[in-house]
N, C-alpha and C positions, 0 to 999 in steps of 0.2 A: 745728197742724203744726210739727214740730220739723226745723229745718234746721241742719246740723253745719257749722262752719267748720273744715275738716280741713287740718292743716299737711302740705304735700307738699314742703316745703323750708324753709331758714332763715327766709325772709320771704315764702314763697308758700303761698296757701291755695286750696282748692277747696270749693265748696258741695256738700253730700251730704244725701240724704233718702231714708228707706226707706218713708215713708207715702204716697208718690205712687201713686195708683191709676190703672191704665192702661186701665180698662174704660169710662171716661166722658170721654174727651178732648174730644169735641164734643157731648155731651148737653146740652140746655138751653142751647144756644149758637146764635148767629146763624150760625155756620158749619155747623150740623148738616143743612142742606138742600143739595142739589145732587149731581150724579154724581161730581164730584171728590172731595168729602168722604166719600161713601159708599164710594168705592174706597180712600180712605186708612183708613177704619175696617176695611174688609175686610182690608187688608194688615197692619194692627195685630193683627187677630184671628188671622190666619193665622200670623204670626210667633210669637205667644204659643202657639198650639196646637202648632206645630212644636217649639218649646222644650220644652213639657210632654211631648210624645211622645218626644223624645230622652231626657229624664231618666227616663221610665218604661220605656223599651226594655229588654227583657231580654237581646236579642242585638244587637250592634253590626251595622251594614250591612257586607257583605262588600266590602272595598276593591277585590277583583279583578273585581268585576261592574261593567262599564262601562255607564253609564246613557246614554240618549238625551240629545243636547245641550240640548233644551228643558228636560229635568228638571234637568240640571246647572245650567243658567242660572237657573231658578227657584229651586233650593236656594241657589245663591250670593246671589241678590238678597234671599231671605228671611232669610239670615243677616245680611246688611247692614242690613235693616230691624230685626231684632232689636237690633243694635248701636245703631242710631239711637234706639230706644226707651229703651235704657238710658243713652244719653247725654242725651237731651233730656227724659226723664220729669219731672225736677224742675221745669223751666220749664214745661212743658205743665200741670203741676198748680198752680204758683204763680199762674197768671193767674186762677184761681177762688177764690183766697184772699182774705179780709180782714184776717186776723191770722196771724202766724208767730212762732215763738221761735228765735232765733239762739242755738245753743249753741257756745260758743266756748272756746279753751284758757284755763286761768285765769291765764296770764301775760300776757294782754291785758285791757284794760278794755273795757266794753261800748262805748264810743264808737269805740275803735280797731277793734273787731272789726265794727261796723256799717260803718265806712269801708271796711274790706277787702271785706266783702260787697257793698256797693253798687258799689265799683270793679269787682268781678268781674262784676256784673250788668249794669253799663254796657257792659263789653267785650262780654258776650254779646249785648246789644241791638244793637251796632253790627255784630257778626259775622253774626248771624242775618239782619238786614236786608240785608246784602251778599249772603249766599248765597241768600236768598229770590229776589232778582232773577235770580241766576245759574241756579239750578235751574228757575225758572219759564220763562225764555227756552230752556233746553235741552229741557224738556218740550214746549214749544210746537213746537219744531223738529222733534223725533223723532217726534211724533205723526203728521204727514203723511209724513215720510221713510220710516217702518217700516210704513206702512199696508198694504203688499202683502206683508209677511212672514206666512206662515201662523201661525194660533194668535193668542193675546192678545199685545198689545204690551207685553210685560213690562217693557223697558227704559223706555219712556215712562211706564208706570204707576210705575216706581220713582222716576224723577225728579219725577213729580207728587206722589208721597208725600213726597219730601224737601222739595218747595216748600211743601206744607201744613205739614210738620213745623217747617220754619224760621219760617213764619208764626206758628204757635202758640208757638213758643219765643221769638220776638221779642216777642210780646204778653206772655208771662209774665215775660221779663227786664224789660221796660219797667215792667210793673206792680209788680215787685219793687223797683225804683228809686223810682218816683213815687207808687204807691198803696197800698202794703202797710204796715200798721201792725206794726212789729217791736218785740219785747221781747228782752232778752238774758239769758242764763244761762251761768255760767261752769262749766268742767268740768276737773278735774284730770287725768282719763285722756287727754283730747285733748291737753293739753300734753305728756304723756309721749310721744306719738307723734313729736314733733319730735326726740327723742333717739335714736330707733332707725332713722330713715330712711336713715342712711349705712351700716347694717350689710349684711352679706351677705344675699341674698334669702331663704334658708332661715331664718336666725336672726331677720330682720326679720319674717317671716310669723308666726313663733311669737309674737313680742311683740305684733304688731298683733292677732292673734286674741285675746290676752289682754284688750287694750282693747276689742275688739269685745264680748266677753262682759260685761266690766264695764259697758259702755253698754247692754247688752241689745239689740244689733243683730245682724243675720244676715249681711250682705253687705259690711260695711265692709272686711274684709281684701282682698276681691277688688277693691273700688274703690280702695283705697290702692295696691295692687300695680299696677293698670293705669295709674293716674294717675302714680306715681312713675316708671314706665317712659316714659311720654309725656314728662314733663319732663326725663328724663335724656338724651333724643336730642339 
C-alpha cells in the first residue's frame, strides 16, 4: 500500500492514497455483525452506486422538476456519505494493513517524512475519537425523537453511519501511529508540488495534473485542489 505525503503548504502535508478499497471495510472484522454495521455497509454501497449512476447518466436531471422532500433529503445525505467515504477511506483501509510505503517529497529525508505522517495520524486519532462520541450521542437521541416521522429515519441513519465511520477511522489512524510497519520512498514530482501551490487555480491545476500523470495516479489533482481550498480558509 502506497501512501503519499502531499505538500499542501510550505510546511503542511496531507496523506493521500488511491489503493484504498471501499468494498470491504468491515469484512472479516469483529464489526461485521449487527444491524448498525449492516446499515453502515448499505449506506456505503448506496453512495457508491449513486456516484456511478451520476457518472454514467447520459442526461442530467432536470433542475426545474421539484422532487418530494424525502427524496431531496435522501439525495443530500447520500452526497454527504460520499464525501465522508472520500475523506475517511485512507484511514478505514489503514486499519487492516501490516505494511505501508510512505512516498514523500525528495526535499525531506525519511525520518522527517515519517514524523510528519505520524503527527498527522495522531491528530486524526484525537479528532475521530472526539467526533465518534459526538455523533454517537446524536444518533442515540435522534432515533427515538424521529421515530414517529413516516418512512425510514434517514437523519438518525446518517449520524449512525458517521459514528461507525469515525470509529473505523480512529482505529485506522491509531494503527498507523502504533502498529504499522512503514518504509519510506522519496519522490521528486511530489517536491515539485510545493512550488505550484501559490499559483492561480487554473494554472495550478495544469501543473498538478502533470505531477499526477508522472506518479501514475488518477485523482491526485482533485485531492490537492480540495485540500488546498480547505487550508486556505
